[in-house]
N, CA, C and O of each residue as an XYZ file, in Angstrom:
896
protein
N     143.494     86.526     42.007
C     143.264     87.963     41.965
C     144.482     88.668     41.385
O     145.608     88.405     41.805
N     144.269     89.547     40.438
C     145.357     90.290     39.814
C     145.766     91.473     40.689
O     144.917     92.241     41.142
N     147.061     91.613     40.921
C     147.593     92.720     41.705
C     147.890     93.869     40.757
O     148.682     93.730     39.825
N     147.254     94.996     40.999
C     147.382     96.167     40.119
C     148.524     97.064     40.631
O     148.488     97.550     41.762
N     149.527     97.268     39.781
C     150.756     97.943     40.190
C     150.955     99.261     39.449
O     150.770     99.340     38.234
N     151.337    100.299     40.202
C     151.784    101.563     39.618
C     153.291    101.648     39.844
O     153.763    101.424     40.959
N     154.050    101.968     38.798
C     155.498    102.114     38.903
C     155.824    103.600     38.940
O     155.476    104.339     38.019
N     156.492    104.040     40.003
C     156.841    105.457     40.154
C     158.357    105.615     40.216
O     158.987    105.242     41.206
N     158.934    106.166     39.162
C     160.371    106.409     39.083
C     160.587    107.518     38.052
O     159.920    107.540     37.019
N     161.511    108.431     38.326
C     161.685    109.550     37.402
C     162.492    109.190     36.162
O     162.638    110.021     35.265
N     163.016    107.978     36.091
C     163.782    107.558     34.931
C     162.945    106.620     34.056
O     162.630    105.507     34.479
N     162.583    107.049     32.850
C     161.753    106.220     31.973
C     162.334    104.834     31.713
O     161.593    103.855     31.628
N     163.651    104.751     31.587
C     164.259    103.454     31.306
C     164.076    102.492     32.474
O     163.935    101.286     32.275
N     164.079    103.026     33.687
C     163.855    102.186     34.870
C     162.411    101.690     34.887
O     162.152    100.515     35.149
N     161.478    102.594     34.607
C     160.070    102.198     34.576
C     159.834    101.131     33.509
O     159.114    100.160     33.741
N     160.443    101.318     32.345
C     160.278    100.350     31.260
C     160.838     98.991     31.652
O     160.253     97.953     31.346
N     161.989     99.010     32.339
C     162.600     97.753     32.767
C     161.738     97.003     33.760
O     161.551     95.793     33.631
N     161.210     97.710     34.755
C     160.349     97.061     35.749
C     159.054     96.560     35.104
O     158.567     95.478     35.432
N     158.515     97.343     34.202
C     157.279     96.918     33.532
C     157.505     95.633     32.745
O     156.652     94.746     32.734
N     158.658     95.536     32.089
C     158.972     94.344     31.307
C     159.091     93.107     32.195
O     158.789     91.994     31.763
N     159.527     93.303     33.420
C     159.647     92.177     34.355
C     158.292     91.788     34.954
O     158.025     90.611     35.199
N     157.449     92.784     35.184
C     156.177     92.541     35.877
C     155.084     92.027     34.944
O     154.346     91.110     35.304
N     154.975     92.597     33.773
C     153.850     92.314     32.872
C     153.659     90.836     32.518
O     152.515     90.387     32.443
N     154.729     90.059     32.297
C     154.514     88.653     31.938
C     153.879     87.801     33.049
O     153.322     86.738     32.777
N     153.966     88.270     34.292
C     153.395     87.495     35.407
C     151.871     87.499     35.303
O     151.268     88.568     35.210
N     151.241     86.327     35.316
C     149.785     86.262     35.118
C     148.957     86.906     36.228
O     147.801     87.271     36.014
N     149.556     87.045     37.419
C     148.796     87.596     38.546
C     149.119     89.063     38.812
O     148.640     89.631     39.794
N     149.935     89.690     37.941
C     150.319     91.086     38.131
C     149.981     91.899     36.889
O     150.026     91.392     35.768
N     149.640     93.169     37.105
C     149.317     94.052     35.988
C     149.806     95.465     36.293
O     149.503     96.012     37.354
N     150.552     96.049     35.380
C     150.987     97.434     35.530
C     149.865     98.334     35.016
O     149.520     98.295     33.835
N     149.303     99.139     35.906
C     148.152     99.972     35.535
C     148.501    101.449     35.424
O     147.632    102.278     35.158
N     149.780    101.780     35.629
C     150.174    103.170     35.491
C     151.658    103.364     35.728
O     152.290    102.574     36.429
N     152.215    104.417     35.142
C     153.612    104.791     35.339
C     153.670    106.267     35.693
O     153.034    107.096     35.042
N     154.440    106.591     36.732
C     154.552    107.971     37.196
C     156.011    108.402     37.221
O     156.895    107.633     37.598
N     156.249    109.649     36.812
C     157.602    110.180     36.812
C     157.916    111.037     38.021
O     159.049    111.488     38.189
N     156.909    111.270     38.877
C     157.130    112.023     40.113
C     156.116    111.577     41.158
O     155.150    110.882     40.845
N     156.348    111.986     42.402
C     155.508    111.525     43.501
C     154.066    111.973     43.413
O     153.159    111.227     43.783
N     153.845    113.181     42.929
C     152.467    113.673     42.849
C     151.652    112.848     41.851
O     150.488    112.524     42.089
N     152.294    112.518     40.731
C     151.618    111.696     39.740
C     151.379    110.278     40.282
O     150.384    109.638     39.941
N     152.288    109.800     41.119
C     152.128    108.481     41.721
C     150.883    108.425     42.608
O     150.129    107.452     42.582
N     150.685    109.481     43.388
C     149.505    109.546     44.246
C     148.236    109.608     43.407
O     147.251    108.931     43.701
N     148.269    110.423     42.362
C     147.092    110.553     41.491
C     146.748    109.216     40.833
O     145.582    108.824     40.781
N     147.770    108.523     40.333
C     147.526    107.247     39.665
C     147.095    106.157     40.639
O     146.299    105.288     40.283
N     147.608    106.197     41.851
C     147.204    105.202     42.852
C     145.692    105.245     43.033
O     145.040    104.214     43.197
N     145.148    106.461     42.999
C     143.706    106.637     43.160
C     142.961    106.351     41.843
O     142.000    105.582     41.824
N     143.408    106.969     40.755
C     142.692    106.876     39.482
C     142.712    105.467     38.904
O     141.731    105.021     38.309
N     143.833    104.764     39.080
C     143.969    103.427     38.503
C     143.544    102.330     39.471
O     143.617    101.145     39.147
N     143.093    102.733     40.676
C     142.683    101.767     41.702
C     143.779    100.729     41.930
O     143.547     99.521     41.876
N     144.975    101.242     42.184
C     146.138    100.370     42.367
C     146.067     99.604     43.684
O     145.462    100.054     44.657
N     146.692     98.454     43.685
C     146.861     97.679     44.917
C     148.213     97.980     45.544
O     148.384     97.884     46.759
N     149.180     98.349     44.690
C     150.543     98.565     45.172
C     151.246     99.590     44.294
O     151.088     99.598     43.073
N     152.032    100.461     44.944
C     152.872    101.416     44.208
C     154.326    101.039     44.440
O     154.788    100.967     45.579
N     155.038    100.800     43.349
C     156.477    100.551     43.389
C     157.118    101.922     43.340
O     157.163    102.547     42.279
N     157.620    102.405     44.479
C     157.941    103.824     44.658
C     159.432    104.094     44.824
O     160.065    103.598     45.757
N     159.987    104.891     43.902
C     161.346    105.377     44.085
C     161.309    106.501     45.118
O     160.294    107.184     45.256
N     162.412    106.694     45.844
C     162.430    107.740     46.867
C     162.780    109.099     46.271
O     162.121    110.097     46.562
N     163.804    109.137     45.449
C     164.284    110.419     44.915
C     163.585    110.728     43.596
O     163.937    110.184     42.549
N     162.592    111.607     43.662
C     161.848    112.019     42.472
C     161.544    113.508     42.544
O     161.483    114.072     43.636
N     161.353    114.158     41.389
C     161.040    115.592     41.385
C     159.591    115.872     41.768
O     158.789    114.951     41.926
N     159.270    117.149     41.914
C     157.930    117.644     42.248
C     157.526    117.224     43.655
O     157.263    118.072     44.507
N     157.477    115.916     43.900
C     157.151    115.368     45.220
C     157.955    114.090     45.354
O     157.839    113.195     44.518
N     158.774    113.992     46.403
C     159.609    112.794     46.511
C     158.794    111.598     47.004
O     157.633    111.730     47.390
N     159.433    110.435     46.980
C     158.733    109.203     47.334
C     158.262    109.149     48.772
O     157.232    108.542     49.065
N     159.006    109.779     49.679
C     158.600    109.778     51.086
C     157.311    110.577     51.273
O     156.379    110.121     51.935
N     157.267    111.776     50.681
C     156.071    112.612     50.794
C     154.885    111.944     50.109
O     153.761    111.989     50.609
N     155.143    111.329     48.970
C     154.062    110.635     48.258
C     153.538    109.469     49.079
O     152.334    109.217     49.111
N     154.438    108.759     49.741
C     154.026    107.637     50.592
C     153.143    108.121     51.735
O     152.136    107.490     52.055
N     153.518    109.240     52.349
C     152.702    109.784     53.445
C     151.306    110.153     52.958
O     150.324    109.932     53.667
N     151.209    110.708     51.764
C     149.898    111.084     51.229
C     149.042    109.843     50.966
O     147.839    109.846     51.226
N     149.660    108.805     50.458
C     148.910    107.577     50.167
C     148.458    106.890     51.448
O     147.287    106.532     51.580
N     149.374    106.702     52.388
C     149.022    105.971     53.610
C     148.141    106.790     54.540
O     147.485    106.239     55.424
N     148.124    108.122     54.341
C     147.288    108.953     55.189
C     145.904    109.218     54.621
O     145.098    109.911     55.241
N     145.626    108.674     53.451
C     144.342    108.890     52.790
C     143.444    107.661     52.993
O     143.767    106.565     52.537
N     142.329    107.858     53.671
C     141.430    106.734     53.950
C     140.925    106.074     52.670
O     140.658    104.872     52.655
N     140.795    106.846     51.608
C     140.320    106.292     50.341
C     141.352    105.373     49.697
O     141.027    104.590     48.805
N     142.597    105.473     50.155
C     143.668    104.641     49.601
C     144.178    103.640     50.637
O     145.320    103.185     50.572
N     143.320    103.312     51.579
C     143.725    102.452     52.690
C     144.232    101.081     52.247
O     145.045    100.465     52.938
N     143.758    100.607     51.108
C     144.176     99.281     50.649
C     145.425     99.291     49.798
O     145.883     98.234     49.363
N     145.988    100.472     49.549
C     147.157    100.570     48.673
C     148.441    100.377     49.482
O     148.664    101.073     50.472
N     149.277     99.438     49.061
C     150.565     99.215     49.699
C     151.649     99.966     48.925
O     151.537    100.167     47.716
N     152.687    100.373     49.634
C     153.814    101.044     48.992
C     155.068    100.204     49.205
O     155.450     99.915     50.339
N     155.700     99.818     48.105
C     156.959     99.081     48.139
C     158.044    100.036     47.647
O     158.061    100.426     46.479
N     158.941    100.403     48.548
C     159.967    101.389     48.240
C     161.119    100.754     47.466
O     161.602     99.674     47.807
N     161.542    101.451     46.421
C     162.726    101.044     45.656
C     163.909    101.863     46.143
O     163.797    103.080     46.294
N     165.025    101.223     46.389
C     166.199    101.945     46.846
C     167.434    101.433     46.125
O     167.526    100.251     45.793
N     168.380    102.330     45.887
C     169.604    101.954     45.181
C     170.445    101.016     46.018
O     171.131    100.144     45.485
N     170.393    101.192     47.331
C     171.172    100.352     48.228
C     170.251     99.553     49.129
O     169.190    100.030     49.530
N     170.666     98.330     49.445
C     169.842     97.471     50.293
C     169.575     98.112     51.657
O     168.469     98.014     52.189
N     170.588     98.764     52.214
C     170.423     99.457     53.488
C     170.609    100.943     53.216
O     171.724    101.398     52.961
N     169.545    101.678     53.270
C     169.540    103.091     52.908
C     168.918    103.869     54.063
O     167.882    103.476     54.599
N     169.559    104.977     54.443
C     169.027    105.769     55.557
C     167.581    106.204     55.297
O     166.794    106.352     56.232
N     167.238    106.406     54.028
C     165.884    106.833     53.711
C     164.851    105.771     54.057
O     163.678    106.081     54.263
N     165.291    104.514     54.120
C     164.351    103.430     54.400
C     163.706    103.606     55.766
O     162.525    103.304     55.938
N     164.474    104.096     56.743
C     163.903    104.330     58.070
C     162.718    105.283     57.981
O     161.658    105.033     58.555
N     162.914    106.382     57.249
C     161.851    107.360     57.097
C     160.697    106.791     56.280
O     159.536    107.112     56.534
N     161.012    105.954     55.306
C     159.965    105.354     54.475
C     159.054    104.477     55.321
O     157.835    104.502     55.151
N     159.632    103.710     56.222
C     158.816    102.856     57.091
C     157.945    103.706     58.007
O     156.773    103.399     58.225
N     158.521    104.765     58.535
C     157.730    105.652     59.400
C     156.644    106.373     58.609
O     155.604    106.741     59.155
N     156.900    106.570     57.312
C     155.910    107.242     56.466
C     154.753    106.317     56.107
O     153.734    106.768     55.585
N     154.909    105.024     56.384
C     153.830    104.085     56.112
C     154.109    103.073     55.022
O     153.218    102.314     54.643
N     155.342    103.047     54.505
C     155.681    102.055     53.479
C     155.562    100.648     54.054
O     155.782    100.430     55.246
N     155.214     99.705     53.198
C     155.024     98.321     53.636
C     156.261     97.474     53.464
O     156.306     96.342     53.946
N     157.259     97.993     52.794
C     158.475     97.227     52.607
C     159.400     97.943     51.648
O     159.071     99.018     51.147
N     160.554     97.355     51.391
C     161.466     97.968     50.443
C     162.259     96.900     49.725
O     162.362     95.762     50.183
N     162.819     97.288     48.588
C     163.571     96.367     47.757
C     164.680     97.126     47.053
O     164.464     98.234     46.563
N     165.865     96.537     46.998
C     166.969     97.152     46.278
C     166.722     97.096     44.777
O     166.153     96.131     44.266
N     167.156     98.143     44.075
C     166.950     98.181     42.626
C     167.745     97.088     41.911
O     167.476     96.779     40.750
N     168.704     96.518     42.591
C     169.491     95.450     41.989
C     168.873     94.085     42.120
O     169.476     93.098     41.699
N     167.678     93.995     42.698
C     167.018     92.697     42.874
C     166.730     92.067     41.520
O     166.459     92.766     40.543
N     166.790     90.726     41.469
C     166.488     90.070     40.205
C     164.977     89.964     40.015
O     164.198     90.338     40.891
N     164.583     89.449     38.860
C     163.163     89.426     38.494
C     162.322     88.668     39.506
O     161.255     89.138     39.902
N     162.787     87.514     39.924
C     161.991     86.701     40.851
C     161.845     87.383     42.201
O     160.781     87.322     42.817
N     162.918     88.041     42.670
C     162.846     88.774     43.940
C     161.829     89.907     43.847
O     161.062     90.142     44.781
N     161.829     90.598     42.729
C     160.884     91.702     42.530
C     159.449     91.210     42.553
O     158.607     91.772     43.254
N     159.166     90.161     41.788
C     157.798     89.646     41.717
C     157.340     89.114     43.068
O     156.201     89.337     43.480
N     158.236     88.410     43.756
C     157.873     87.868     45.064
C     157.639     88.979     46.073
O     156.741     88.889     46.911
N     158.461     90.040     45.990
C     158.291     91.173     46.905
C     156.933     91.831     46.703
O     156.260     92.172     47.676
N     156.526     92.011     45.461
C     155.224     92.607     45.172
C     154.109     91.747     45.743
O     153.166     92.258     46.347
N     154.224     90.438     45.549
C     153.172     89.532     46.037
C     153.098     89.501     47.559
O     152.013     89.555     48.137
N     154.264     89.413     48.207
C     154.246     89.295     49.662
C     153.820     90.597     50.336
O     153.093     90.572     51.329
N     154.266     91.734     49.801
C     153.853     93.016     50.376
C     152.356     93.229     50.159
O     151.673     93.781     51.022
N     151.852     92.795     49.012
C     150.419     92.918     48.743
C     149.599     92.115     49.739
O     148.498     92.518     50.113
N     150.133     90.982     50.169
C     149.438     90.157     51.165
C     149.602     90.713     52.577
O     148.837     90.370     53.479
N     150.597     91.568     52.761
C     150.875     92.076     54.100
C     151.658     91.092     54.937
O     151.719     91.218     56.160
N     152.270     90.091     54.271
C     152.959     89.030     55.001
C     154.438     89.294     55.210
O     155.076     88.575     55.979
N     155.009     90.295     54.559
C     156.446     90.495     54.648
C     156.777     91.955     54.862
O     155.988     92.846     54.545
N     157.944     92.180     55.399
C     158.393     93.543     55.660
C     159.456     93.967     54.667
O     159.337     95.022     54.044
N     160.486     93.166     54.511
C     161.643     93.569     53.732
C     162.171     92.417     52.900
O     161.759     91.270     53.069
N     163.088     92.736     52.001
C     163.722     91.670     51.240
C     164.494     90.782     52.212
O     165.103     91.292     53.153
N     164.481     89.485     52.009
C     165.092     88.551     52.967
C     166.534     88.888     53.329
O     166.925     88.734     54.486
N     167.333     89.345     52.367
C     168.744     89.600     52.630
C     168.974     90.715     53.642
O     170.021     90.758     54.287
N     168.007     91.615     53.786
C     168.222     92.792     54.638
C     167.338     92.827     55.868
O     167.481     93.733     56.689
N     166.433     91.881     56.027
C     165.426     91.963     57.082
C     166.016     92.236     58.458
O     165.705     93.261     59.064
N     166.853     91.350     58.958
C     167.327     91.495     60.336
C     168.258     92.695     60.502
O     168.214     93.384     61.521
N     169.102     92.943     59.496
C     170.017     94.080     59.587
C     169.248     95.387     59.654
O     169.539     96.243     60.490
N     168.274     95.542     58.779
C     167.534     96.803     58.742
C     166.689     96.986     59.991
O     166.664     98.075     60.564
N     165.992     95.931     60.425
C     165.164     96.058     61.623
C     166.031     96.432     62.815
O     165.647     97.267     63.635
N     167.199     95.811     62.907
C     168.097     96.110     64.014
C     168.484     97.583     64.007
O     168.474     98.233     65.052
N     168.825     98.113     62.836
C     169.211     99.518     62.736
C     168.014    100.428     62.947
O     168.128    101.484     63.569
N     166.874    100.019     62.430
C     165.662    100.828     62.581
C     165.294    100.969     64.060
O     164.967    102.060     64.526
N     165.351     99.862     64.783
C     164.971     99.890     66.185
C     166.022    100.593     67.036
O     165.732    101.046     68.143
N     167.236    100.682     66.516
C     168.294    101.358     67.261
C     168.320    102.855     66.976
O     169.086    103.599     67.587
N     167.478    103.287     66.044
C     167.411    104.706     65.693
C     166.206    105.324     66.379
O     165.083    105.125     65.918
N     166.394    106.062     67.455
C     165.247    106.591     68.202
C     164.475    107.642     67.431
O     165.050    108.574     66.869
N     163.167    107.475     67.413
C     162.312    108.516     66.837
C     162.053    109.551     67.915
O     162.024    109.225     69.102
N     161.868    110.782     67.513
C     161.584    111.830     68.493
C     160.269    111.524     69.194
O     159.270    111.245     68.530
N     160.247    111.572     70.524
C     159.006    111.285     71.236
C     157.928    112.297     70.887
O     158.214    113.473     70.661
N     156.706    111.839     70.846
C     155.611    112.734     70.506
C     154.287    112.034     70.666
O     154.229    110.935     71.218
N     153.207    112.659     70.188
C     151.860    112.104     70.343
C     151.714    110.698     69.786
O     150.993    109.877     70.353
N     152.407    110.408     68.655
C     152.284    109.076     68.073
C     152.819    108.023     69.021
O     152.257    106.932     69.119
N     153.907    108.339     69.724
C     154.476    107.388     70.654
C     153.529    107.141     71.829
O     153.360    106.003     72.268
N     152.918    108.202     72.331
C     151.968    108.051     73.428
C     150.757    107.239     72.980
O     150.268    106.386     73.721
N     150.280    107.502     71.781
C     149.139    106.747     71.254
C     149.507    105.277     71.102
O     148.695    104.393     71.376
N     150.740    105.023     70.662
C     151.179    103.640     70.503
C     151.255    102.938     71.855
O     150.880    101.772     71.977
N     151.735    103.646     72.861
C     151.811    103.034     74.189
C     150.412    102.697     74.711
O     150.203    101.664     75.345
N     149.469    103.582     74.432
C     148.093    103.289     74.851
C     147.541    102.097     74.083
O     146.709    101.346     74.591
N     148.021    101.934     72.841
C     147.574    100.812     72.035
C     147.951     99.474     72.634
O     147.293     98.467     72.373
N     149.010     99.455     73.439
C     149.421     98.211     74.082
C     148.333     97.661     74.997
O     148.240     96.452     75.210
N     147.522     98.550     75.531
C     146.502     98.135     76.495
C     145.455     97.221     75.871
O     144.819     96.439     76.577
N     145.266     97.311     74.545
C     144.234     96.493     73.907
C     144.759     95.124     73.510
O     143.987     94.262     73.090
N     146.063     94.915     73.639
C     146.643     93.629     73.268
C     146.686     92.679     74.458
O     146.905     93.098     75.595
N     146.477     91.406     74.186
C     146.640     90.403     75.229
C     148.134     90.198     75.476
O     148.963     90.662     74.693
N     148.476     89.505     76.560
C     149.880     89.235     76.856
C     150.533     88.470     75.712
O     151.667     88.762     75.335
N     149.821     87.493     75.159
C     150.378     86.687     74.072
C     150.572     87.551     72.823
O     151.576     87.419     72.124
N     149.622     88.421     72.550
C     149.748     89.295     71.376
C     150.922     90.253     71.522
O     151.622     90.532     70.549
N     151.140     90.759     72.740
C     152.293     91.622     72.976
C     153.592     90.847     72.789
O     154.551     91.352     72.205
N     153.613     89.622     73.291
C     154.811     88.783     73.176
C     155.142     88.511     71.706
O     156.294     88.623     71.287
N     154.128     88.159     70.943
C     154.346     87.832     69.530
C     154.681     89.079     68.723
O     155.510     89.022     67.815
N     154.047     90.204     69.042
C     154.364     91.456     68.348
C     155.819     91.838     68.569
O     156.488     92.291     67.640
N     156.312     91.662     69.776
C     157.713     91.971     70.069
C     158.646     91.080     69.254
O     159.699     91.532     68.803
N     158.267     89.825     69.065
C     159.092     88.908     68.275
C     159.029     89.244     66.791
O     160.031     89.128     66.087
N     157.864     89.659     66.312
C     157.744     90.114     64.919
C     158.713     91.274     64.682
O     159.336     91.363     63.624
N     158.835     92.151     65.664
C     159.691     93.330     65.535
C     161.170     92.997     65.512
O     161.986     93.852     65.168
N     161.534     91.776     65.870
C     162.940     91.375     65.795
C     163.275     90.777     64.432
O     164.433     90.463     64.158
N     162.259     90.620     63.576
C     162.494     90.082     62.244
C     162.193     88.610     62.096
O     162.443     88.031     61.039
N     161.657     87.989     63.144
C     161.340     86.564     63.062
C     160.103     86.323     62.198
O     159.158     87.112     62.216
N     160.121     85.241     61.454
C     158.954     84.844     60.661
C     157.952     84.152     61.570
O     158.266     83.840     62.718
N     156.743     83.908     61.063
C     155.738     83.193     61.848
C     156.219     81.801     62.232
O     155.988     81.345     63.351
N     156.889     81.127     61.302
C     157.394     79.781     61.591
C     158.444     79.815     62.699
O     158.460     78.944     63.569
N     159.320     80.817     62.670
C     160.360     80.924     63.696
C     159.761     81.262     65.057
O     160.201     80.747     66.085
N     158.754     82.131     65.053
C     158.082     82.474     66.310
C     157.372     81.238     66.865
O     157.415     80.973     68.066
N     156.723     80.491     65.981
C     156.012     79.274     66.400
C     156.967     78.289     67.047
O     156.646     77.691     68.074
N     158.136     78.119     66.454
C     159.122     77.186     67.002
C     159.619     77.658     68.366
O     159.821     76.850     69.272
N     159.814     78.959     68.506
C     160.328     79.499     69.760
C     159.307     79.397     70.885
O     159.668     79.149     72.036
N     158.025     79.590     70.552
C     156.977     79.592     71.586
C     156.241     78.256     71.687
O     155.331     78.098     72.501
N     156.639     77.313     70.864
C     155.997     75.996     70.807
C     154.503     76.149     70.505
O     153.641     75.653     71.231
N     154.241     76.846     69.418
C     152.884     77.040     68.923
C     152.854     76.626     67.454
O     153.902     76.425     66.842
N     151.668     76.500     66.897
C     151.581     76.218     65.464
C     151.718     77.533     64.694
O     151.329     78.584     65.203
N     152.265     77.491     63.481
C     152.364     78.712     62.669
C     151.004     79.370     62.445
O     150.903     80.595     62.386
N     149.957     78.549     62.321
C     148.618     79.098     62.114
C     148.166     79.910     63.325
O     147.526     80.952     63.181
N     148.507     79.421     64.524
C     148.145     80.144     65.744
C     148.887     81.472     65.819
O     148.309     82.496     66.185
N     150.156     81.446     65.475
C     150.953     82.671     65.472
C     150.374     83.672     64.485
O     150.244     84.857     64.794
N     150.026     83.191     63.294
C     149.467     84.081     62.281
C     148.174     84.723     62.772
O     147.931     85.904     62.524
N     147.345     83.949     63.467
C     146.095     84.481     64.013
C     146.376     85.598     65.012
O     145.720     86.639     64.988
N     147.360     85.377     65.893
C     147.710     86.404     66.883
C     148.257     87.655     66.198
O     147.937     88.775     66.595
N     149.079     87.462     65.173
C     149.638     88.607     64.447
C     148.520     89.409     63.792
O     148.494     90.636     63.880
N     147.603     88.714     63.140
C     146.492     89.400     62.470
C     145.612     90.154     63.461
O     145.172     91.272     63.192
N     145.360     89.529     64.610
C     144.537     90.196     65.625
C     145.244     91.430     66.179
O     144.614     92.462     66.406
N     146.555     91.320     66.394
C     147.321     92.459     66.905
C     147.292     93.604     65.899
O     147.115     94.761     66.279
N     147.466     93.286     64.612
C     147.424     94.331     63.592
C     146.068     95.022     63.568
O     145.987     96.246     63.462
N     145.013     94.238     63.667
C     143.662     94.808     63.641
C     143.430     95.710     64.854
O     142.839     96.782     64.725
N     143.888     95.286     66.017
C     143.646     96.044     67.243
C     144.386     97.381     67.275
O     143.859     98.377     67.771
N     145.609     97.397     66.742
C     146.398     98.637     66.815
C     146.325     99.453     65.532
O     146.961    100.501     65.419
N     145.538     98.966     64.556
C     145.361     99.711     63.319
C     146.558     99.670     62.397
O     146.782    100.604     61.626
N     147.340     98.586     62.466
C     148.497     98.443     61.579
C     148.036     97.917     60.226
O     147.319     96.919     60.153
N     148.447     98.587     59.164
C     148.041     98.185     57.822
C     148.614     96.836     57.436
O     148.001     96.089     56.673
N     149.785     96.523     57.959
C     150.460     95.288     57.590
C     151.561     95.005     58.607
O     151.686     95.701     59.615
N     152.349     93.983     58.330
C     153.399     93.561     59.256
C     154.439     94.657     59.473
O     154.949     94.830     60.580
N     154.747     95.394     58.407
C     155.723     96.481     58.530
C     155.279     97.491     59.579
O     156.070     97.913     60.423
N     154.006     97.874     59.518
C     153.511     98.869     60.460
C     153.375     98.308     61.873
O     153.384     99.065     62.843
N     153.250     96.988     61.996
C     153.237     96.377     63.328
C     154.614     96.522     63.973
O     154.721     96.716     65.184
N     155.672     96.428     63.153
C     157.026     96.641     63.650
C     157.199     98.084     64.116
O     157.779     98.337     65.173
N     156.694     99.028     63.322
C     156.774    100.435     63.702
C     156.024    100.663     65.017
O     156.507    101.375     65.897
N     154.844    100.056     65.143
C     154.067    100.176     66.378
C     154.871     99.648     67.573
O     154.926    100.284     68.625
N     155.491     98.481     67.395
C     156.253     97.883     68.493
C     157.390     98.805     68.929
O     157.680     98.933     70.119
N     158.021     99.438     67.957
C     159.116    100.358     68.257
C     158.610    101.595     68.991
O     159.169    101.990     70.014
N     157.562    102.195     68.471
C     157.065    103.438     69.049
C     156.407    103.248     70.401
O     156.384    104.167     71.219
N     155.880    102.076     70.636
C     155.188    101.837     71.909
C     156.152    101.477     73.031
O     155.769    101.435     74.200
N     157.407    101.218     72.669
C     158.365    100.794     73.679
C     158.351     99.314     73.923
O     159.029     98.832     74.830
N     157.586     98.568     73.128
C     157.467     97.127     73.343
C     158.778     96.391     73.106
O     159.000     95.308     73.645
N     159.631     96.981     72.305
C     160.897     96.320     71.982
C     162.018     96.683     72.934
O     163.124     96.153     72.831
N     161.732     97.595     73.869
C     162.780     98.013     74.794
C     163.059     96.918     75.811
O     162.155     96.211     76.256
N     164.299     96.798     76.158
C     164.683     95.793     77.157
C     164.138     96.204     78.517
O     164.143     97.387     78.858
N     163.661     95.216     79.308
C     163.131     95.552     80.612
C     164.208     96.069     81.554
O     163.917     96.399     82.704
């Protein structure tokens, strides 16, 4: 299956560079280029994109606002957002994850990292670039979000999870892979993946990234 990608960045040279890296891949196709967030949202819908490669700092509508519009639109429920950031650890990344982004990647990533990030985020199997996963999750979970209705809804969402699903969701939120969780709990990776998928379905998480956000907001990651 070909992954349809929209590139959103206000610098034409950056868009051209990413397109040159993506286009040769047989399973990827660039179906649109946007110079601002509003155009990114329009193209995500018009081009039937699977993923938007989204810069944060853009005119007219920034990447965070554009991400919220995409993830909040039921008609675009299948569209993933991969945030581009100048720095591997960027304060904006916290807000991007809360806005519904599925992952992020530093603009300095090489071609293979970029292509792999697009593929893994499209599958919903990954949260962040490997080099930053644990550092960012640690900082994200240490940054308290203001309590509100979303937090209460997330806490209620815990009630639909089994004990095992809650246990595995908490481990996902620490940055562990399915294989690492399987080794820790003495389960098969396939069993762990099944529990992760069921937990995402039950709490309405679009992907693994949003399962981490759910775990944080529900208090599941808090120490007893």
